[in-house]
C-alpha positions as MATLAB code, in Angstrom:
seq = 'MNSTLMLRRFCCCNATVTSSSAVSSQKKPLVSATVLDSLFNASSKPDFTFEVAAIVTQPPARRGRGKKLMPSPVAQHALDRGFPSDLIFTPERAGEEAFLYSLKALQPDLCVTAAYGNILPTKFLNIPPMGTVNIHPSLLPLYRGAAPVQRALQDGVKETGVSLAFTIRALDAGPIIARKTLEVDDHIKAPELLDLLFSEGTKLLIHELPSLFDGAAKEKAEPQDDSKATLAPKITPEESWLCFDEEASVLHNKVRAFAGWPGTRAKVIVIGTKNDQDILDLKVITTRVSSHRNHVTEEDEITFANGALVFPCARSSGLEVLEVQPPGKKVMPAAAFWNGLRGQKLKIVKMERVLPAAMSTL';
ca = [
     -11.551    8.395    6.621;
      -8.141    7.502    5.085;
      -7.084    7.571    1.493;
      -3.487    6.335    1.073;
      -0.900    7.464   -1.512;
      -0.616    3.828   -2.838;
      -4.330    4.289   -3.962;
      -4.088    7.726   -5.811;
      -3.778    6.075   -9.185;
      -7.019    4.139   -8.462;
      -8.912    7.134   -6.937;
     -10.383    5.257   -4.051;
     -10.770    5.120   -0.373;
     -14.341    3.806    0.760;
     -17.061    2.897   -1.590;
     -20.709    1.966   -1.252;
     -22.816    0.440   -4.108;
     -26.350    1.625   -3.561;
     -29.657    0.997   -5.231;
     -32.733    3.359   -5.178;
     -36.248    3.206   -6.635;
     -35.957    7.033   -7.161;
     -33.101    6.628   -9.700;
     -34.682    7.402  -13.142;
     -31.895    5.552  -15.003;
     -33.049    2.181  -13.441;
     -29.330    1.643  -12.494;
     -28.163    0.874   -8.894;
     -26.176    3.859   -7.629;
     -22.641    2.984   -6.342;
     -21.174    4.967   -3.536;
     -17.781    4.446   -4.702;
     -14.504    4.065   -2.752;
     -12.531    1.717   -4.989;
     -10.863    2.185   -8.116;
     -13.030    5.109   -9.498;
     -11.955    4.938  -13.111;
     -12.682    1.271  -13.450;
     -16.067    1.590  -11.764;
     -16.926    4.704  -13.774;
     -15.998    2.869  -16.899;
     -17.841   -0.285  -16.038;
     -20.925    1.553  -14.991;
     -21.149    3.259  -18.362;
     -21.595   -0.114  -20.086;
     -25.124   -1.175  -20.895;
     -24.759   -4.651  -19.320;
     -23.912   -3.356  -15.859;
     -26.731   -2.156  -13.635;
     -24.973    0.180  -11.155;
     -23.704    3.677  -11.129;
     -21.190    5.698   -8.903;
     -23.614    7.463   -6.633;
     -21.107    8.989   -4.085;
     -17.493    8.984   -2.978;
     -15.998    8.948    0.425;
     -12.514   10.129    1.051;
     -10.315   11.854    3.547;
     -10.933   15.590    4.421;
      -9.226   18.418    2.633;
      -5.696   19.212    3.919;
      -3.324   22.017    3.604;
      -0.657   21.210    0.930;
       2.061   22.953   -0.984;
       4.209   25.941   -0.072;
       1.287   28.120    0.537;
      -0.408   25.465    2.697;
      -3.687   25.980    0.721;
      -6.587   23.862    1.765;
      -6.889   21.237   -0.997;
      -9.172   18.258   -1.561;
      -7.710   14.822   -1.259;
      -6.331   13.197   -4.494;
      -9.390   11.039   -4.510;
     -11.794   13.926   -4.409;
      -9.865   16.007   -6.930;
      -9.786   13.208   -9.448;
     -13.531   12.652   -9.007;
     -14.157   16.430   -9.531;
     -11.844   16.424  -12.562;
     -14.208   13.818  -14.088;
     -17.270   15.899  -13.453;
     -18.537   14.068  -10.396;
     -20.891   16.263   -8.244;
     -19.025   17.795   -5.234;
     -22.173   17.308   -3.054;
     -21.706   13.577   -3.375;
     -18.145   13.458   -2.217;
     -18.095   12.928    1.511;
     -15.186   13.637    3.695;
     -15.965   12.754    7.260;
     -13.199   12.591    9.935;
     -14.482    9.316   11.246;
     -16.896    6.743    9.703;
     -19.078    6.901   12.760;
     -20.168   10.561   12.435;
     -23.913   10.788   12.681;
     -24.231   13.449    9.991;
     -22.238   11.315    7.508;
     -24.183    8.068    8.423;
     -27.523   10.100    7.890;
     -26.450   11.150    4.483;
     -25.155    7.672    3.545;
     -28.401    6.048    4.715;
     -30.369    8.489    2.666;
     -28.750    7.102   -0.424;
     -30.161    3.643    0.302;
     -27.036    1.746   -0.508;
     -27.275   -2.023   -1.468;
     -23.440   -2.568   -1.103;
     -20.467   -0.772    0.237;
     -16.984   -1.387   -1.038;
     -13.724   -0.438    0.740;
     -10.038   -0.449   -0.261;
      -7.085    0.340    1.911;
      -9.108    1.544    4.773;
      -7.063    1.078    7.967;
      -9.757    1.254   10.637;
     -12.417   -1.136   11.670;
     -15.883    0.303   10.489;
     -18.423    0.870   13.183;
     -21.655   -1.333   13.288;
     -23.899    1.571   12.350;
     -22.056    1.788    9.043;
     -22.049   -1.904    8.395;
     -25.717   -2.053    9.101;
     -26.734    0.318    6.349;
     -26.230   -1.656    3.167;
     -28.420   -4.824    3.024;
     -25.914   -6.615    0.725;
     -23.093   -5.851    3.147;
     -19.775   -4.097    2.861;
     -17.014   -5.736    0.745;
     -13.215   -5.112    1.059;
     -10.468   -5.326   -1.589;
      -7.500   -6.589    0.438;
      -4.088   -7.004   -1.150;
      -3.144  -10.379    0.357;
      -4.239  -13.969    0.330;
      -6.469  -13.771    3.542;
      -6.171  -14.910    6.153;
      -2.526  -14.123    5.652;
      -1.316  -10.528    6.229;
      -4.344   -8.930    7.788;
      -3.716   -5.346    8.875;
      -2.332   -1.993    7.715;
       0.686   -3.141    5.555;
      -0.037   -6.392    3.838;
       2.052   -5.829    0.736;
       4.932   -4.292    2.544;
       5.175   -7.007    5.140;
       4.782   -9.686    2.442;
       7.694   -8.245    0.447;
       9.724   -7.909    3.606;
       9.266  -11.569    4.296;
      10.564  -12.301    0.780;
       7.275  -14.211   -0.249;
       7.345  -15.837   -3.734;
       3.528  -15.794   -4.086;
       0.857  -13.356   -2.908;
      -2.565  -12.148   -4.097;
      -5.566  -10.204   -3.464;
      -8.877  -11.116   -1.716;
     -12.318   -9.855   -1.984;
     -14.015  -10.331    1.450;
     -17.009   -9.235    3.396;
     -16.292   -6.760    6.052;
     -17.167   -7.694    9.662;
     -16.358   -6.220   13.171;
     -12.962   -7.706   13.138;
      -9.810   -6.772   11.273;
      -9.821   -8.243    7.666;
     -11.576  -11.361    9.096;
     -14.722  -11.565    6.943;
     -15.764  -14.515    4.635;
     -13.841  -14.652    1.422;
     -15.737  -14.103   -1.834;
     -12.966  -14.533   -4.282;
      -9.173  -14.638   -4.511;
      -6.499  -13.990   -7.254;
      -3.029  -15.462   -6.682;
       0.103  -13.856   -8.277;
       3.787  -14.812   -8.435;
       6.178  -12.206   -6.758;
       9.131  -10.976   -8.836;
      12.348  -10.717   -6.805;
      12.783   -7.100   -7.712;
       9.262   -5.724   -7.622;
       8.798   -2.821   -5.144;
       5.689   -2.117   -2.934;
       4.175    0.637   -4.966;
       4.252   -1.469   -8.165;
       2.975   -4.560   -6.521;
       0.313   -2.525   -4.771;
      -0.930   -1.202   -8.210;
      -0.989   -4.611   -9.621;
      -2.872   -6.174   -6.761;
      -5.578   -3.404   -6.755;
      -5.900   -3.704  -10.416;
      -6.615   -7.366  -10.191;
      -8.742   -6.758   -7.074;
     -10.911   -4.300   -8.955;
     -11.467   -6.911  -11.771;
     -12.462   -9.348   -9.181;
     -15.032   -6.873   -7.776;
     -16.576   -5.980  -11.105;
     -16.767   -9.677  -12.051;
     -18.556  -10.490   -8.765;
     -20.942   -7.479   -8.728;
     -23.830   -9.418  -10.144;
     -23.483  -12.103   -7.398;
     -23.171   -9.454   -4.819;
     -26.362   -7.814   -5.942;
     -28.391  -10.987   -6.159;
     -27.109  -12.352   -2.899;
     -25.255  -15.346   -4.323;
     -22.008  -14.018   -3.193;
     -23.061  -14.354    0.496;
     -24.036  -17.939   -0.086;
     -20.805  -19.003   -1.631;
     -18.385  -16.948    0.538;
     -15.937  -19.075    2.662;
     -15.209  -18.371    6.329;
     -11.581  -17.637    6.916;
      -9.512  -20.080    8.990;
      -8.424  -17.798   11.923;
      -5.770  -20.331   13.048;
      -3.742  -19.474    9.924;
      -4.087  -15.754   10.213;
      -1.008  -13.549   10.420;
      -0.680   -9.869   11.174;
       0.776   -7.189    8.957;
       1.486   -4.345   11.456;
       1.793   -0.638   10.510;
       5.148    0.488    9.311;
       6.986    3.053   11.291;
       9.588    5.524   10.117;
      12.075    4.114   12.755;
      12.069    0.844   10.828;
      13.581    2.501    7.816;
      17.129    2.214    8.849;
      19.103   -0.641    7.337;
      21.216   -2.698    9.779;
      24.044   -4.464    8.027;
      24.506   -7.243   10.564;
      21.561   -8.796    8.684;
      21.996  -10.783    5.378;
      21.893   -8.866    2.080;
      18.681  -10.752    1.034;
      16.796   -9.504    4.083;
      17.983   -6.019    3.475;
      17.091   -6.142   -0.251;
      13.548   -7.361    0.627;
      13.256   -4.371    3.062;
      14.257   -1.887    0.414;
      11.549   -3.310   -1.820;
       9.003   -3.403    0.848;
       9.561    0.197    2.161;
       9.857    1.809   -1.209;
       7.573    4.832   -1.552;
       7.141    5.251    2.238;
       9.011    5.378    4.554;
      11.892    4.402    2.261;
      15.149    2.945    3.488;
      18.228    4.748    4.835;
      21.809    3.975    5.762;
      24.300    5.917    7.810;
      27.699    5.932    6.236;
      31.024    7.606    7.024;
      32.774    9.653    4.300;
      36.411    9.647    5.074;
      38.296   12.478    3.226;
      41.734   12.494    1.785;
      43.130   14.106    4.994;
      41.406   11.416    7.127;
      38.668   13.855    8.092;
      35.250   12.171    8.587;
      31.635   13.071    8.112;
      28.546   10.977    8.770;
      25.993   10.917    5.885;
      22.368    9.800    6.014;
      21.989    8.119    2.676;
      18.528    7.023    1.138;
      18.743    3.640   -0.408;
      16.433    3.367   -3.400;
      17.154    0.375   -5.490;
      19.247   -2.768   -4.507;
      20.116   -6.322   -5.525;
      21.855   -9.098   -3.755;
      25.405   -9.657   -4.953;
      26.084  -12.990   -6.726;
      29.585  -12.956   -5.184;
      30.494  -14.257   -1.735;
      32.929  -13.233    0.837;
      32.248   -9.494    0.995;
      34.357   -9.216    4.139;
      36.229   -5.859    4.009;
      38.493   -3.989    6.301;
      36.439   -2.056    8.972;
      33.215   -2.389    7.091;
      34.457   -0.590    4.020;
      31.956    0.089    1.236;
      33.351   -0.689   -2.287;
      32.185   -0.028   -5.737;
      31.680   -2.659   -8.416;
      29.631   -3.363  -11.514;
      27.814    0.092  -11.134;
      26.861   -0.422   -7.567;
      27.978    0.466   -4.109;
      28.620   -2.882   -2.343;
      27.639   -2.853    1.316;
      29.239   -5.947    3.320;
      26.499   -7.736    5.197;
      26.170  -10.836    7.545;
      27.335  -14.263    6.397;
      29.721  -12.827    3.984;
      26.887  -11.612    1.727;
      26.764   -8.205   -0.086;
      24.064   -5.766   -0.855;
      24.496   -4.005   -4.139;
      22.966   -0.550   -3.960;
      22.170    0.770   -7.534;
      20.384    4.085   -6.757;
      20.753    6.461   -3.869;
      19.525    9.857   -2.731;
      22.035   12.101   -0.803;
      20.627   14.630    1.601;
      19.038   17.588   -0.394;
      19.617   15.979   -3.782;
      17.707   13.964   -6.324;
      17.808   10.247   -6.780;
      20.981    9.289   -8.618;
      22.760    6.175   -9.952;
      25.243    4.723   -7.561;
      28.116    5.417  -10.116;
      27.286    9.226  -10.037;
      27.343    9.328   -6.279;
      30.703    7.300   -6.218;
      32.322    9.597   -8.852;
      31.249   12.638   -6.699;
      33.255   11.343   -3.776;
      36.450   12.093   -5.733;
      38.602    9.348   -3.992;
      36.934    9.633   -0.572;
      36.273    6.376    1.186;
      32.929    5.012    2.529;
      32.364    2.905    5.578;
      29.246    1.537    7.278;
      28.027    3.151   10.560;
      26.896    0.289   12.910;
      23.209    0.527   13.685;
      21.108   -1.290   16.112;
      18.506   -3.517   14.580;
      14.971   -1.904   14.641;
      12.336   -4.791   14.818;
       8.686   -4.306   13.558;
       5.809   -5.524   15.674;
       5.986   -9.315   15.315;
       4.300  -11.068   12.453;
       2.251  -13.050   14.897;
      -0.702  -15.416   14.755;
      -3.886  -13.644   15.715;
];
């Protein structure tokens, strides 16, 4: 089962709210896979009748220089909070019989998932009588799929949001329980927007828990209009290259969308004082769209102005790059990189445009 980097802060992957008559505290146990801290804190309040009963996350993996086998960030955070290790499940797949047997033994009332990229098997969905609920960071049915926040930013949307929806055997297509709409700042990047949306999504979940437990949520949930559905396909590393035959606004949105992973890169030619040339793969970290027009330069020359590297783009637009990361070095301001060139010139290397899977109607 997957636990993505964007969710480390929330310590989540898959969650299940459960209830059992054997629980002496008279609270409904919650097999948690969403924002653990929020759920732990909420469950400790006297007016909430659930508890975190188990956590499902990705299996341990080898990390660090010594390649030591380490728990996932989700599991480690739970352990740090004193959560019992035998209630942290790490199946390779959600359909594993041993995992499903253990889950069923907890007698879950409700399962909750967040950022889970695969379709859950019917055997899993049949276990909780109140269903499985997903926190999805888009205004469903828009941006169903693996990268809703990234694709929304790439499209330059001015508004997005988070949806709380029941999970069915179709990708992000279940009935909607609640939504929260948010305006999108022109400079916010994917990791920050993900944090914000999952924070709002967790608030929605906690607010709706009473209706989920008593069944009212199922009655009020609204079916999605599949005719309006769009797909947010998985991002590939090949898409990280910037192609400057596109307009600056398109490239700026891509930099924001791909921040964190896989990032964005540009190939530039460094021309020495003796006209010697070297090609450099430059990671582009932070950008803005230039307010000036007519960025037509001789042979695609990159200039420096107002603390930024200015890349000429299509339709005489300019992309101002404020932060970069040269190979083998840390992220630095554009001014520091420019000063380090010591009079050498920069030019754009022409790249072919890499198109993602089409944002299509399902």
